[in-house]
C-alpha positions as CSV (number, residue, x, y, z in Angstrom):
1,M,0.0,0.0,0.1
2,K,1.2,3.4,-0.8
3,H,1.7,5.7,2.1
4,S,1.9,9.6,1.9
5,L,4.5,11.4,3.9
6,R,3.5,15.0,3.2
7,T,6.4,17.6,3.3
8,L,5.4,20.6,5.6
9,I,8.8,22.6,5.5
10,N,11.9,22.4,3.4
11,A,15.1,23.9,5.1
12,S,17.4,24.7,2.3
13,C,21.1,24.5,3.0
14,A,20.4,23.7,6.9
15,I,20.3,20.7,8.9
16,I,17.2,20.0,11.0
17,G,18.3,17.8,13.9
18,S,15.3,16.6,15.7
19,F,11.9,18.1,17.0
20,L,8.8,17.5,19.3
21,L,5.3,18.4,19.7
22,L,4.7,20.9,22.6
23,S,1.8,19.4,24.7
24,S,1.7,21.3,27.9
25,L,3.1,24.8,28.6
26,T,2.7,27.2,31.5
27,S,1.0,30.5,30.8
28,N,4.0,32.6,30.5
29,A,5.3,30.5,27.5
30,Q,6.7,32.2,24.5
31,F,6.4,28.8,22.7
32,T,2.8,27.7,21.9
33,S,1.3,24.6,23.2
34,G,0.4,22.0,20.1
35,R,3.3,23.4,17.9
36,L,6.4,21.7,16.6
37,V,9.9,22.8,17.7
38,V,12.9,21.7,15.6
39,A,16.8,22.1,16.5
40,R,18.4,23.6,13.5
41,Y,22.2,23.6,12.7
42,G,23.4,26.7,10.9
43,A,21.9,29.9,10.1
44,T,18.7,30.5,8.0
45,G,19.7,30.9,4.3
46,Q,23.4,29.5,4.8
47,V,24.8,28.9,1.4
48,S,26.9,25.8,2.3
49,A,25.8,22.7,4.3
50,P,27.1,22.7,8.0
51,T,30.3,20.7,8.7
52,S,31.5,18.6,11.7
53,A,32.9,21.8,13.0
54,G,31.2,23.6,16.0
55,T,27.9,25.0,14.8
56,P,25.3,27.5,16.2
57,T,22.2,25.8,17.1
58,F,18.7,27.4,16.8
59,L,15.3,26.3,18.1
60,D,12.6,27.0,15.5
61,E,9.0,26.8,16.3
62,F,6.2,25.8,13.6
63,T,2.5,25.2,13.5
64,T,1.5,21.7,12.6
65,A,0.6,23.3,9.2
66,G,4.2,24.6,8.7
67,A,3.7,28.3,9.5
68,P,6.8,29.6,11.5
69,G,6.6,30.9,15.1
70,I,9.5,32.0,17.3
71,T,13.2,31.1,17.1
72,V,15.5,30.7,20.3
73,V,19.2,31.1,19.7
74,L,21.3,28.8,21.8
75,P,24.6,30.6,23.3
76,T,27.7,30.4,21.3
77,T,29.7,32.2,24.0
78,T,29.8,31.7,27.8
79,V,28.1,34.5,29.8
80,G,27.8,34.4,33.5
81,S,26.4,31.0,34.5
82,T,25.2,30.1,31.0
83,N,27.7,28.0,29.1
84,R,28.3,28.0,25.3
85,M,26.4,25.2,23.7
86,L,27.5,24.2,20.0
87,S,26.5,21.3,17.8
88,S,28.3,19.2,15.2
89,G,26.6,20.4,12.1
90,S,27.1,17.2,10.0
91,A,26.1,14.6,12.7
92,T,22.6,13.5,11.9
93,S,22.4,11.3,15.0
94,E,23.0,14.1,17.2
95,G,20.7,17.1,18.1
96,Q,17.7,15.0,19.4
97,L,15.4,17.5,21.1
98,N,13.0,16.3,24.0
99,L,10.4,17.8,26.1
100,S,10.3,16.9,29.8
101,S,7.4,14.6,30.9
102,D,5.7,17.5,32.7
103,G,6.0,19.8,29.7
104,T,8.1,22.6,31.4
105,V,11.6,22.5,29.8
106,L,13.2,21.6,26.4
107,L,16.4,19.5,26.5
108,L,19.3,19.3,23.9
109,G,22.8,18.0,24.1
110,G,25.9,19.6,22.6
111,Y,29.5,20.9,23.1
112,D,31.6,23.3,25.1
113,A,33.6,24.7,22.2
114,A,34.0,27.8,20.1
115,A,32.2,28.2,16.9
116,G,34.3,26.6,14.0
117,T,36.1,24.1,16.3
118,A,37.0,21.3,13.9
119,T,35.4,17.8,14.5
120,I,34.0,19.0,17.6
121,N,32.7,15.7,18.7
122,S,35.8,13.7,18.3
123,T,38.2,16.2,19.5
124,A,39.7,15.5,23.1
125,G,39.2,17.9,25.9
126,I,35.9,19.2,24.7
127,N,33.2,18.9,27.5
128,R,29.6,18.0,26.8
129,V,26.8,20.5,27.6
130,I,23.0,20.0,28.4
131,A,20.9,23.1,27.2
132,R,17.9,23.5,29.2
133,I,15.3,25.8,27.6
134,D,12.2,26.9,29.8
135,N,8.9,28.0,28.5
136,S,10.0,31.7,28.4
137,G,12.8,31.0,26.1
138,T,15.4,31.3,28.8
139,V,18.5,28.8,28.3
140,S,20.1,27.3,31.3
141,T,23.3,24.9,31.0
142,T,24.9,21.9,32.7
143,V,28.4,20.9,31.7
144,L,29.4,17.3,31.8
145,T,33.2,16.7,32.1
146,T,35.3,14.6,29.7
147,T,38.6,15.2,31.5
148,D,38.3,13.8,34.9
149,V,41.2,11.5,36.0
150,T,38.7,8.9,36.9
151,V,37.7,7.5,33.3
152,T,34.3,6.4,34.3
153,N,33.3,10.0,35.3
154,N,33.7,11.2,31.7
155,S,30.8,11.3,29.4
156,Y,31.0,10.5,25.7
157,T,34.6,11.8,25.4
158,T,35.7,12.1,21.9
159,S,32.5,10.7,20.6
160,N,28.8,11.6,20.1
161,F,26.6,13.2,22.8
162,R,23.0,12.7,21.2
163,S,20.0,13.2,23.7
164,V,18.8,14.1,27.1
165,A,15.5,13.1,28.8
166,S,13.9,14.3,32.1
167,V,10.6,14.0,34.0
168,D,10.5,17.5,35.6
169,G,13.9,19.0,34.8
170,S,15.3,18.0,38.3
171,R,17.4,15.1,37.0
172,Y,18.7,14.2,33.6
173,W,19.3,10.9,31.7
174,T,21.5,11.1,28.6
175,G,22.5,9.1,25.6
176,G,25.6,9.0,23.4
177,N,28.6,7.0,22.1
178,G,31.5,5.8,24.0
179,N,33.2,2.8,25.5
180,A,32.1,0.6,28.6
181,S,33.2,3.4,30.8
182,T,32.3,6.7,29.0
183,G,29.3,5.5,27.0
184,G,25.7,4.3,27.6
185,V,23.0,5.7,29.6
186,R,24.1,8.3,32.2
187,T,22.4,10.5,34.8
188,I,22.9,13.7,36.5
189,L,21.0,16.1,38.8
190,Y,20.2,19.6,37.7
191,S,21.5,22.1,40.3
192,G,21.0,25.4,38.5
193,S,22.7,26.8,35.4
194,S,26.6,26.4,35.7
195,V,29.6,26.7,33.6
196,T,31.6,24.4,36.1
197,P,32.0,20.9,34.7
198,S,30.2,18.0,36.6
199,I,30.0,14.3,36.7
200,A,27.2,12.5,35.0
201,S,27.4,8.9,36.4
202,Q,26.8,5.8,34.3
203,V,23.5,4.0,34.8
204,S,23.7,1.4,32.0
205,S,26.4,0.1,29.9
206,T,24.3,-2.7,28.3
207,T,24.6,-0.6,25.1
208,T,27.5,1.8,24.9
209,N,26.4,3.4,21.6
210,V,23.2,4.9,22.5
211,R,21.1,7.1,20.3
212,V,17.9,8.6,21.7
213,V,16.9,8.4,25.2
214,K,13.5,9.0,26.2
215,I,10.9,8.8,29.1
216,F,7.3,7.3,28.5
217,N,4.9,6.6,31.3
218,G,7.7,6.8,34.0
219,Q,10.2,4.5,32.2
220,I,13.4,5.2,30.5
221,Y,13.8,3.8,26.9
222,Y,16.6,4.4,24.1
223,S,17.4,3.6,20.6
224,T,20.3,1.9,19.2
225,A,21.5,1.1,15.6
226,S,19.5,-2.1,15.9
227,G,16.3,-1.6,17.9
228,I,14.7,-0.2,21.1
229,F,15.7,-1.0,24.6
230,K,14.0,-0.5,28.0
231,V,16.5,0.6,31.0
232,G,15.7,-1.5,34.1
233,S,12.5,-0.6,35.9
234,G,11.2,2.9,36.0
235,L,13.8,5.7,36.3
236,P,17.1,3.9,37.7
237,V,20.0,5.9,38.8
238,I,22.2,3.0,40.0
239,S,25.2,1.7,38.0
240,G,25.0,-1.5,36.4
241,T,21.5,-1.3,35.5
242,T,20.7,-4.0,32.9
243,S,18.7,-2.7,29.7
244,T,16.8,-5.2,27.8
245,A,15.6,-5.0,23.9
246,L,11.9,-4.7,23.3
247,F,12.8,-5.8,19.7
248,T,15.1,-5.5,16.8
249,M,14.2,-3.8,13.7
250,Q,12.9,-6.1,11.0
251,T,15.4,-5.3,8.2
252,G,19.1,-5.9,8.3
253,N,19.8,-2.4,7.0
254,S,17.8,-0.6,9.6
255,S,19.1,2.5,11.3
256,P,16.5,3.7,14.0
257,H,16.8,7.1,15.8
258,S,13.7,8.8,17.6
259,F,10.8,6.9,18.5
260,V,7.2,7.8,20.0
261,F,4.8,5.8,22.1
262,L,1.1,6.4,21.7
263,D,-1.8,5.0,23.9
264,R,-4.4,3.8,21.2
265,D,-5.7,0.7,22.6
266,P,-8.1,1.0,25.4
267,S,-7.7,-2.6,26.5
268,V,-4.1,-2.3,27.1
269,P,-2.9,-0.1,30.1
270,G,-0.3,2.7,28.9
271,P,1.4,3.0,25.7
272,D,0.6,0.2,23.4
273,V,1.7,1.4,19.9
274,M,5.1,2.6,19.0
275,Y,6.5,4.5,15.9
276,V,10.2,4.4,15.1
277,A,11.9,6.9,12.8
278,D,14.7,5.2,10.6
279,D,17.2,6.7,8.2
280,G,18.2,3.3,6.7
281,T,21.7,2.2,5.7
282,G,23.0,1.4,2.5
283,A,21.2,1.3,-1.0
284,S,18.7,-1.3,0.3
285,G,18.0,0.4,3.6
286,L,14.5,1.4,4.3
287,R,14.1,5.3,5.1
288,A,10.8,5.0,6.9
289,I,8.6,5.2,9.8
290,F,8.0,1.9,11.5
291,K,5.0,0.8,13.3
292,Y,4.8,-1.6,16.4
293,Y,2.0,-2.8,18.6
294,F,2.2,-4.2,22.0
295,N,-0.4,-7.0,22.5
296,G,0.2,-7.4,26.3
297,I,3.1,-9.9,25.7
298,S,5.4,-8.7,23.0
299,W,5.8,-5.9,20.3
300,I,4.4,-7.0,16.9
301,S,5.7,-5.5,13.7
302,L,3.0,-3.6,11.6
303,G,4.9,-2.4,8.7
304,S,6.2,0.9,7.7
305,A,5.6,4.0,5.7
306,V,8.6,4.5,3.3
307,H,10.0,8.1,2.5
308,T,12.6,9.2,0.1
309,V,15.1,10.2,2.5
310,G,16.1,9.2,6.0
311,I,13.9,10.3,8.9
312,S,15.8,11.0,12.4
313,G,13.4,12.9,14.5
314,L,9.9,11.8,15.3
315,T,7.0,12.9,17.4
316,G,3.2,12.3,17.3
317,V,-0.2,12.5,18.9
318,V,-3.5,10.7,19.0
319,N,-6.3,12.4,17.2
320,G,-9.5,10.4,17.4
321,S,-9.1,7.1,15.8
322,T,-5.8,8.2,14.0
323,A,-2.2,9.0,14.9
324,E,-0.7,12.1,13.6
325,L,3.1,11.7,13.1
326,Y,5.6,14.4,12.3
327,G,9.2,13.4,11.1
328,S,12.5,15.4,10.5
329,T,14.9,14.7,7.8
330,S,18.2,16.4,7.0
331,G,16.2,19.5,5.5
332,S,12.5,19.2,6.1
333,I,9.6,18.4,8.3
334,V,7.2,15.5,6.9
335,K,3.9,14.5,8.2
336,L,2.0,11.1,8.3
337,T,-1.4,10.3,9.5
338,D,-1.9,6.7,10.4
339,N,-5.4,6.1,9.7
340,S,-5.3,2.3,10.5
341,S,-6.2,1.0,13.9
342,F,-3.8,0.3,16.7
343,S,-3.3,-3.3,15.8
344,T,-3.3,-3.2,12.0
345,P,-0.6,-2.4,9.6
346,I,0.3,1.5,9.2
347,T,-1.7,3.3,6.4
348,G,-1.7,6.9,5.2
């Protein structure tokens, strides 16, 4: 069956990292509830594509019809207690933007380096930064050390820092690439905006190359290059927590990134349908949104909606009997409406 992923926004010569749907914001918000926010690498109208050097990052708001809203500029210099926060402009697995579970803060991972710093994610000595953006657009930062004398205290040193999740902004869980000591899922308490490097302790090293960390229904999950994992039970903070695979993707050339759980089946408590963004690998890799259904025992594959280019960011909402999904590519936002029921193959 043919599926229709409709392009809402084309971002010429700029990389869109990832995005989300704002579901609940306080009354003083500059952002508007029900709109999309994307993390963009590089200035609007930039002639050349961003590179792996340190790149300025912007948060752009759009309506679900594609009309622009406000833009928040993330800091490129350190001012007071707010640290600079740059991105690797060419790393499509990075820049995964999350909204805290209570809807109060946006969270994004990046790098403590000057704009233009070469190969920012693989250069030694560059600390990692969590940017926290509240409803008024104010940016606060937490700096994660990569140079502590105790190797296990270092977060994603000389590799990708990709995502940050939180329930209410008081504690963060992070995902990125590293070895058994520096990678995996890590956690740190938020203690106010600071430029002083702090230690994010490792929670799980079951997978050392973690992509997108998210929290749904009070449980931590993450994506890898092969599938989706659950981290222990609930919101673990203890080192050595075991992560277990919910499933592996159904094609050998899959490359999953962001994902979203939705509650569509009234007979199954909690989230029961998952959609996964995939940018494929190689000529035969499917660039698509995949659908899975939880029948109370296991996750069942329900097909995919194929797109012409890879999809890395994903969010969605239930609208009556359908699911409205929004995906980000390397230069656009696309929309898919899944008109099928929760337990039948994806349609659009």
